[in-house]
N, CA, C and O atoms as CSV, one atom per row, in Angstrom:
chain,resi,resn,atom,element,x,y,z
A,1,MET,N,N,0.457,-1.022,-0.154
A,1,MET,CA,C,0.202,-0.192,0.010
A,1,MET,C,C,0.612,1.522,-0.369
A,1,MET,O,O,0.593,1.537,-1.600
A,2,THR,N,N,0.755,2.093,-0.173
A,2,THR,CA,C,1.344,3.654,-1.086
A,2,THR,C,C,0.266,4.700,-1.554
A,2,THR,O,O,-0.680,4.487,-2.313
A,3,GLN,N,N,0.638,5.955,-0.893
A,3,GLN,CA,C,0.374,6.958,-1.044
A,3,GLN,C,C,0.858,7.561,-2.491
A,3,GLN,O,O,0.403,8.453,-3.206
A,4,ASN,N,N,2.067,6.612,-2.613
A,4,ASN,CA,C,2.377,7.571,-4.090
A,4,ASN,C,C,2.086,6.680,-5.108
A,4,ASN,O,O,2.579,5.564,-5.271
A,5,ARG,N,N,1.247,7.246,-5.788
A,5,ARG,CA,C,0.687,7.158,-8.007
A,5,ARG,C,C,1.429,6.640,-8.384
A,5,ARG,O,O,1.163,5.663,-9.085
A,6,SER,N,N,2.421,6.912,-8.195
A,6,SER,CA,C,3.247,5.849,-9.585
A,6,SER,C,C,4.164,4.532,-8.770
A,6,SER,O,O,5.168,4.290,-9.439
A,7,GLU,N,N,4.109,4.014,-8.042
A,7,GLU,CA,C,4.191,3.191,-6.967
A,7,GLU,C,C,3.117,2.001,-7.065
A,7,GLU,O,O,3.247,0.892,-6.547
A,8,ALA,N,N,2.323,2.331,-7.626
A,8,ALA,CA,C,0.859,1.477,-7.442
A,8,ALA,C,C,1.085,0.489,-8.177
A,8,ALA,O,O,1.990,0.381,-9.005
A,9,ARG,N,N,0.080,-0.451,-7.840
A,9,ARG,CA,C,-0.014,-1.240,-8.571
A,9,ARG,C,C,-1.282,-1.475,-8.908
A,9,ARG,O,O,-1.493,-2.150,-9.916
A,10,PHE,N,N,-2.246,-1.026,-8.226
A,10,PHE,CA,C,-3.200,-1.065,-8.158
A,10,PHE,C,C,-3.548,0.518,-7.967
A,10,PHE,O,O,-2.639,1.312,-7.721
A,11,LEU,N,N,-5.425,1.105,-8.139
A,11,LEU,CA,C,-5.491,2.174,-7.641
A,11,LEU,C,C,-6.999,2.136,-7.445
A,11,LEU,O,O,-7.640,1.886,-8.466
A,12,LEU,N,N,-7.653,2.326,-6.379
A,12,LEU,CA,C,-9.073,2.424,-5.655
A,12,LEU,C,C,-9.683,3.965,-5.715
A,12,LEU,O,O,-9.542,4.969,-5.017
A,13,THR,N,N,-10.297,3.692,-6.691
A,13,THR,CA,C,-11.498,5.177,-6.904
A,13,THR,C,C,-12.545,4.715,-6.331
A,13,THR,O,O,-12.610,3.512,-6.078
A,14,SER,N,N,-13.758,5.737,-5.956
A,14,SER,CA,C,-15.206,5.220,-5.548
A,14,SER,C,C,-15.178,7.433,-5.689
A,14,SER,O,O,-14.357,8.350,-5.721
A,15,ALA,N,N,-17.137,7.143,-5.737
A,15,ALA,CA,C,-17.493,8.100,-5.650
A,15,ALA,C,C,-19.389,7.289,-4.551
A,15,ALA,O,O,-20.252,6.414,-4.624
A,16,VAL,N,N,-19.042,8.166,-3.926
A,16,VAL,CA,C,-20.706,8.403,-3.161
A,16,VAL,C,C,-21.697,9.541,-2.971
A,16,VAL,O,O,-21.688,10.480,-2.176
A,17,GLU,N,N,-22.375,9.266,-3.724
A,17,GLU,CA,C,-23.807,10.184,-3.599
A,17,GLU,C,C,-24.851,10.082,-2.169
A,17,GLU,O,O,-25.244,9.050,-1.624
A,18,ALA,N,N,-24.994,10.784,-1.979
A,18,ALA,CA,C,-25.545,11.139,0.078
A,18,ALA,C,C,-26.936,11.461,-0.326
A,18,ALA,O,O,-26.794,12.633,-0.675
A,19,LYS,N,N,-28.694,11.063,-0.575
A,19,LYS,CA,C,-29.113,11.774,-1.254
A,19,LYS,C,C,-30.440,12.178,0.090
A,19,LYS,O,O,-31.388,11.393,0.104
A,20,GLU,N,N,-30.469,13.318,1.117
A,20,GLU,CA,C,-30.699,13.108,2.065
A,20,GLU,C,C,-32.932,13.815,1.417
A,20,GLU,O,O,-33.170,14.503,0.424
A,21,GLU,N,N,-34.048,13.244,2.486
A,21,GLU,CA,C,-35.220,13.841,2.296
A,21,GLU,C,C,-35.304,14.928,2.067
A,21,GLU,O,O,-34.308,15.626,1.882
A,22,SER,N,N,-36.599,15.407,2.011
A,22,SER,CA,C,-36.922,16.574,1.894
A,22,SER,C,C,-38.173,16.408,2.915
A,22,SER,O,O,-39.122,15.625,2.892
A,23,ALA,N,N,-37.722,17.709,4.055
A,23,ALA,CA,C,-39.119,17.757,4.928
A,23,ALA,C,C,-40.340,17.254,4.711
A,23,ALA,O,O,-40.768,16.244,5.270
A,24,GLY,N,N,-41.310,18.327,3.420
A,24,GLY,CA,C,-42.440,17.936,2.807
A,24,GLY,C,C,-42.334,16.408,1.780
A,24,GLY,O,O,-43.403,15.907,1.433
A,25,SER,N,N,-41.092,15.780,1.368
A,25,SER,CA,C,-41.204,14.325,1.433
A,25,SER,C,C,-41.683,13.507,2.587
A,25,SER,O,O,-42.397,12.505,2.551
A,26,LYS,N,N,-41.197,14.076,3.550
A,26,LYS,CA,C,-40.591,13.283,4.778
A,26,LYS,C,C,-42.504,13.263,5.003
A,26,LYS,O,O,-43.195,12.248,5.089
A,27,ILE,N,N,-42.936,14.562,5.047
A,27,ILE,CA,C,-43.658,13.966,5.697
A,27,ILE,C,C,-44.725,13.883,4.824
A,27,ILE,O,O,-45.779,13.677,5.425
A,28,ALA,N,N,-44.867,13.995,3.280
A,28,ALA,CA,C,-46.239,13.208,2.419
A,28,ALA,C,C,-45.888,11.608,2.189
A,28,ALA,O,O,-46.709,10.767,1.820
A,29,ARG,N,N,-44.390,11.349,2.509
A,29,ARG,CA,C,-44.639,9.948,2.907
A,29,ARG,C,C,-45.185,8.941,3.912
A,29,ARG,O,O,-45.717,7.935,3.444
A,30,CYS,N,N,-45.103,9.125,5.605
A,30,CYS,CA,C,-45.594,8.917,5.984
A,30,CYS,C,C,-47.061,9.285,6.130
A,30,CYS,O,O,-47.780,8.504,6.752
A,31,LEU,N,N,-47.594,10.439,5.600
A,31,LEU,CA,C,-48.751,10.371,6.132
A,31,LEU,C,C,-49.900,9.224,4.797
A,31,LEU,O,O,-50.901,8.562,5.071
A,32,PHE,N,N,-49.130,9.421,3.270
A,32,PHE,CA,C,-49.953,8.547,2.138
A,32,PHE,C,C,-49.077,7.573,2.898
A,32,PHE,O,O,-49.754,7.173,3.845
A,33,VAL,N,N,-48.183,7.153,2.911
A,33,VAL,CA,C,-47.718,5.316,2.492
A,33,VAL,C,C,-47.254,5.001,3.662
A,33,VAL,O,O,-48.159,4.737,4.453
A,34,TYR,N,N,-45.855,4.897,4.234
A,34,TYR,CA,C,-45.134,4.502,5.574
A,34,TYR,C,C,-44.397,5.122,6.009
A,34,TYR,O,O,-43.665,5.118,5.019
A,35,CYS,N,N,-43.975,5.615,6.573
A,35,CYS,CA,C,-42.405,6.006,7.020
A,35,CYS,C,C,-41.287,5.368,6.592
A,35,CYS,O,O,-40.425,6.246,6.599
A,36,ALA,N,N,-40.737,4.229,6.179
A,36,ALA,CA,C,-39.852,3.434,5.982
A,36,ALA,C,C,-39.132,4.442,5.271
A,36,ALA,O,O,-39.831,5.443,5.117
A,37,GLY,N,N,-37.807,4.557,4.706
A,37,GLY,CA,C,-37.482,5.591,4.050
A,37,GLY,C,C,-37.260,6.574,3.967
A,37,GLY,O,O,-36.677,7.195,3.079
A,38,ILE,N,N,-37.777,6.936,5.066
A,38,ILE,CA,C,-37.296,9.113,4.984
A,38,ILE,C,C,-36.070,9.319,5.407
A,38,ILE,O,O,-35.780,10.515,5.442
A,39,GLN,N,N,-34.939,8.333,5.864
A,39,GLN,CA,C,-33.891,9.180,5.954
A,39,GLN,C,C,-32.787,8.840,4.966
A,39,GLN,O,O,-31.605,8.595,5.207
A,40,GLY,N,N,-33.676,8.894,3.349
A,40,GLY,CA,C,-33.052,9.033,2.371
A,40,GLY,C,C,-31.702,7.885,2.076
A,40,GLY,O,O,-31.710,6.899,2.814
A,41,THR,N,N,-31.128,7.932,1.554
A,41,THR,CA,C,-30.241,7.167,0.708
A,41,THR,C,C,-29.218,7.277,0.705
A,41,THR,O,O,-28.964,8.293,1.353
A,42,GLN,N,N,-27.893,6.600,0.164
A,42,GLN,CA,C,-26.196,6.643,0.298
A,42,GLN,C,C,-26.191,5.672,-0.664
A,42,GLN,O,O,-26.572,4.588,-0.221
A,43,THR,N,N,-25.944,5.672,-1.631
A,43,THR,CA,C,-25.418,4.852,-3.164
A,43,THR,C,C,-23.517,5.146,-3.048
A,43,THR,O,O,-23.003,6.254,-2.893
A,44,ALA,N,N,-22.783,3.848,-3.174
A,44,ALA,CA,C,-21.486,4.271,-3.439
A,44,ALA,C,C,-20.710,3.363,-4.337
A,44,ALA,O,O,-21.017,2.175,-4.229
A,45,THR,N,N,-19.636,3.697,-5.327
A,45,THR,CA,C,-19.465,2.810,-6.312
A,45,THR,C,C,-17.784,2.549,-6.108
A,45,THR,O,O,-17.072,3.451,-5.666
A,46,VAL,N,N,-17.304,1.378,-6.434
A,46,VAL,CA,C,-15.754,0.971,-5.864
A,46,VAL,C,C,-15.479,0.536,-7.263
A,46,VAL,O,O,-16.249,-0.203,-7.875
A,47,GLN,N,N,-14.362,1.007,-7.762
A,47,GLN,CA,C,-13.939,0.599,-8.492
A,47,GLN,C,C,-12.281,0.485,-8.158
A,47,GLN,O,O,-11.652,1.530,-7.995
A,48,LEU,N,N,-11.540,-0.946,-8.056
A,48,LEU,CA,C,-9.958,-1.432,-8.746
A,48,LEU,C,C,-9.382,-1.574,-9.886
A,48,LEU,O,O,-9.522,-2.544,-10.631
A,49,ILE,N,N,-8.495,-0.321,-10.140
A,49,ILE,CA,C,-8.127,-0.446,-11.619
A,49,ILE,C,C,-6.648,-0.802,-11.145
A,49,ILE,O,O,-5.868,-0.318,-10.324
A,50,ASP,N,N,-6.617,-1.945,-12.102
A,50,ASP,CA,C,-4.874,-2.240,-12.704
A,50,ASP,C,C,-4.185,-1.006,-13.215
A,50,ASP,O,O,-4.472,-0.546,-14.320
A,51,ALA,N,N,-2.914,-0.240,-12.115
A,51,ALA,CA,C,-2.116,1.340,-12.787
A,51,ALA,C,C,-1.725,0.794,-14.020
A,51,ALA,O,O,-1.729,1.600,-14.952
A,52,GLN,N,N,-1.364,-0.449,-14.297
A,52,GLN,CA,C,-0.313,-0.002,-15.551
A,52,GLN,C,C,-1.327,-0.091,-17.045
A,52,GLN,O,O,-1.228,0.681,-17.998
A,53,THR,N,N,-2.193,-1.127,-16.939
A,53,THR,CA,C,-3.011,-1.590,-18.072
A,53,THR,C,C,-5.046,-0.296,-18.102
A,53,THR,O,O,-6.000,-0.112,-18.858
A,54,GLN,N,N,-4.646,0.077,-16.994
A,54,GLN,CA,C,-6.575,0.632,-17.087
A,54,GLN,C,C,-7.053,-0.489,-16.741
A,54,GLN,O,O,-7.828,0.047,-15.950
A,55,GLU,N,N,-7.258,-1.438,-16.639
A,55,GLU,CA,C,-8.047,-2.001,-16.753
A,55,GLU,C,C,-9.224,-2.340,-15.264
A,55,GLU,O,O,-8.497,-2.335,-14.270
A,56,VAL,N,N,-10.015,-2.486,-15.037
A,56,VAL,CA,C,-10.941,-2.734,-13.650
A,56,VAL,C,C,-11.311,-4.150,-13.448
A,56,VAL,O,O,-12.208,-4.845,-13.924
A,57,ALA,N,N,-9.746,-4.523,-12.059
A,57,ALA,CA,C,-10.235,-5.572,-11.626
A,57,ALA,C,C,-11.087,-5.939,-11.099
A,57,ALA,O,O,-11.330,-7.143,-11.171
A,58,TRP,N,N,-11.928,-5.076,-10.329
A,58,TRP,CA,C,-13.174,-5.577,-9.358
A,58,TRP,C,C,-14.171,-4.407,-9.714
A,58,TRP,O,O,-14.140,-3.733,-10.743
A,59,ALA,N,N,-14.874,-4.319,-8.888
A,59,ALA,CA,C,-15.760,-3.094,-8.529
A,59,ALA,C,C,-16.933,-3.744,-7.915
A,59,ALA,O,O,-17.364,-4.881,-8.107
A,60,TYR,N,N,-17.231,-3.107,-7.386
A,60,TYR,CA,C,-19.193,-2.628,-6.501
A,60,TYR,C,C,-19.292,-1.508,-5.873
A,60,TYR,O,O,-18.538,-0.685,-5.354
A,61,ASN,N,N,-20.806,-1.722,-6.098
A,61,ASN,CA,C,-21.519,-0.876,-5.758
A,61,ASN,C,C,-22.366,-0.940,-4.731
A,61,ASN,O,O,-22.571,-2.039,-4.214
A,62,VAL,N,N,-22.995,0.190,-4.259
A,62,VAL,CA,C,-23.910,-0.548,-2.517
A,62,VAL,C,C,-24.806,1.252,-2.601
A,62,VAL,O,O,-24.510,2.436,-2.763
A,63,ARG,N,N,-26.118,0.295,-2.339
A,63,ARG,CA,C,-27.181,1.131,-1.726
A,63,ARG,C,C,-27.001,1.037,-0.450
A,63,ARG,O,O,-26.403,0.007,-0.139
A,64,LYS,N,N,-27.275,1.684,0.373
A,64,LYS,CA,C,-27.799,1.679,2.153
A,64,LYS,C,C,-28.893,2.813,2.534
A,64,LYS,O,O,-28.584,3.963,2.222
A,65,GLY,N,N,-30.114,2.613,3.160
A,65,GLY,CA,C,-31.339,3.189,3.324
A,65,GLY,C,C,-31.269,3.992,4.598
A,65,GLY,O,O,-31.772,3.756,5.696
A,66,SER,N,N,-30.542,4.971,4.197
A,66,SER,CA,C,-29.829,6.105,4.756
A,66,SER,C,C,-28.747,6.954,4.639
A,66,SER,O,O,-27.848,6.479,5.333
A,67,ALA,N,N,-28.422,7.878,4.155
A,67,ALA,CA,C,-27.758,8.828,3.535
A,67,ALA,C,C,-26.497,9.525,4.888
A,67,ALA,O,O,-25.633,10.393,4.766
A,68,SER,N,N,-26.842,8.814,5.915
A,68,SER,CA,C,-25.608,8.940,6.760
A,68,SER,C,C,-24.841,7.934,6.963
A,68,SER,O,O,-23.782,8.084,7.572
A,69,ALA,N,N,-25.396,6.256,6.305
A,69,ALA,CA,C,-24.652,5.518,6.826
A,69,ALA,C,C,-23.427,5.068,6.536
A,69,ALA,O,O,-23.337,3.900,6.157
A,70,TYR,N,N,-22.411,5.756,6.630
A,70,TYR,CA,C,-21.457,6.115,6.100
A,70,TYR,C,C,-19.700,4.853,6.277
A,70,TYR,O,O,-18.625,4.733,5.689
A,71,GLN,N,N,-20.614,4.031,7.762
A,71,GLN,CA,C,-19.543,3.005,8.345
A,71,GLN,C,C,-20.227,2.008,8.089
A,71,GLN,O,O,-19.676,0.989,8.506
A,72,SER,N,N,-21.643,1.738,7.351
A,72,SER,CA,C,-22.125,0.315,7.026
A,72,SER,C,C,-22.004,0.403,5.811
A,72,SER,O,O,-22.010,-0.718,5.302
A,73,THR,N,N,-21.810,1.847,4.521
A,73,THR,CA,C,-21.024,1.266,4.225
A,73,THR,C,C,-20.062,0.670,3.332
A,73,THR,O,O,-20.074,-0.154,2.418
A,74,ALA,N,N,-18.931,1.647,4.149
A,74,ALA,CA,C,-17.925,1.426,4.122
A,74,ALA,C,C,-17.067,-0.475,4.636
A,74,ALA,O,O,-16.297,-1.347,4.233
A,75,GLU,N,N,-17.771,-0.169,5.514
A,75,GLU,CA,C,-17.665,-2.084,6.132
A,75,GLU,C,C,-18.340,-2.918,4.823
A,75,GLU,O,O,-17.477,-3.543,4.207
A,76,SER,N,N,-19.728,-3.060,4.264
A,76,SER,CA,C,-19.950,-3.854,2.999
A,76,SER,C,C,-18.803,-3.527,1.835
A,76,SER,O,O,-18.493,-4.191,0.846
A,77,ILE,N,N,-18.362,-2.436,2.254
A,77,ILE,CA,C,-17.464,-2.230,0.827
A,77,ILE,C,C,-15.675,-3.331,1.317
A,77,ILE,O,O,-15.101,-3.815,0.342
A,78,ALA,N,N,-15.267,-3.494,2.209
A,78,ALA,CA,C,-14.412,-4.411,2.391
A,78,ALA,C,C,-14.791,-5.303,2.593
A,78,ALA,O,O,-14.260,-6.315,2.136
A,79,LYS,N,N,-15.912,-5.356,3.389
A,79,LYS,CA,C,-16.502,-7.639,3.097
A,79,LYS,C,C,-15.664,-7.477,1.717
A,79,LYS,O,O,-14.454,-7.583,1.518
A,80,HIS,N,N,-16.748,-7.180,0.824
A,80,HIS,CA,C,-16.067,-7.504,-0.303
A,80,HIS,C,C,-14.838,-7.448,-1.367
A,80,HIS,O,O,-14.483,-8.172,-2.297
A,81,LEU,N,N,-14.367,-6.263,-0.796
A,81,LEU,CA,C,-12.944,-6.082,-1.367
A,81,LEU,C,C,-12.206,-7.242,-0.559
A,81,LEU,O,O,-11.049,-7.254,-0.979
A,82,LYS,N,N,-12.331,-7.975,0.171
A,82,LYS,CA,C,-11.614,-9.065,1.277
A,82,LYS,C,C,-12.013,-10.037,0.225
A,82,LYS,O,O,-11.153,-10.885,-0.010
A,83,GLU,N,N,-12.883,-10.099,-0.320
A,83,GLU,CA,C,-13.791,-12.012,-0.483
A,83,GLU,C,C,-12.879,-11.912,-1.820
A,83,GLU,O,O,-12.465,-13.017,-2.171
A,84,PHE,N,N,-12.398,-10.633,-2.795
A,84,PHE,CA,C,-12.885,-10.827,-3.794
A,84,PHE,C,C,-10.519,-11.310,-3.879
A,84,PHE,O,O,-9.882,-12.197,-4.447
A,85,LEU,N,N,-10.053,-9.948,-2.848
A,85,LEU,CA,C,-8.528,-10.238,-2.980
A,85,LEU,C,C,-8.182,-11.944,-2.575
A,85,LEU,O,O,-7.628,-12.738,-3.335
A,86,GLU,N,N,-8.557,-12.168,-1.503
A,86,GLU,CA,C,-8.723,-13.477,-1.687
A,86,GLU,C,C,-8.155,-14.752,-2.656
A,86,GLU,O,O,-7.188,-15.504,-2.783
A,87,LYS,N,N,-9.320,-14.471,-3.173
A,87,LYS,CA,C,-9.873,-15.557,-4.200
A,87,LYS,C,C,-9.137,-15.130,-5.401
A,87,LYS,O,O,-9.007,-16.008,-6.254
A,88,HIS,N,N,-8.694,-14.130,-5.625
A,88,HIS,CA,C,-7.459,-13.511,-6.776
A,88,HIS,C,C,-6.392,-12.627,-5.924
A,88,HIS,O,O,-6.165,-11.545,-5.383
A,89,PRO,N,N,-6.055,-13.545,-6.137
A,89,PRO,CA,C,-3.981,-13.211,-4.822
A,89,PRO,C,C,-3.343,-12.590,-6.034
A,89,PRO,O,O,-3.350,-13.205,-7.101
A,90,ARG,N,N,-2.771,-11.353,-5.920
A,90,ARG,CA,C,-1.909,-11.294,-7.268
A,90,ARG,C,C,-0.454,-11.035,-6.780
A,90,ARG,O,O,0.463,-10.937,-7.596
């Protein structure tokens, strides 16, 4: 593991989108449907890229039912990345 990009064998890229529900949509959802999902959502996408070939070696996308579920999102990514690395040692 290194922070020097020129020495890296792989690069890990990520994008996270957190979407909060507005107050109006929270009220409407609770009045007409049910209150589930009023915390918003969080979606994260991660790619493990070969630094030499620029090929995507592994990718994972996760969606959580809360806009502030950063720890849960990170744990899910770490679990799946670990499984990949154990099955495909380099």
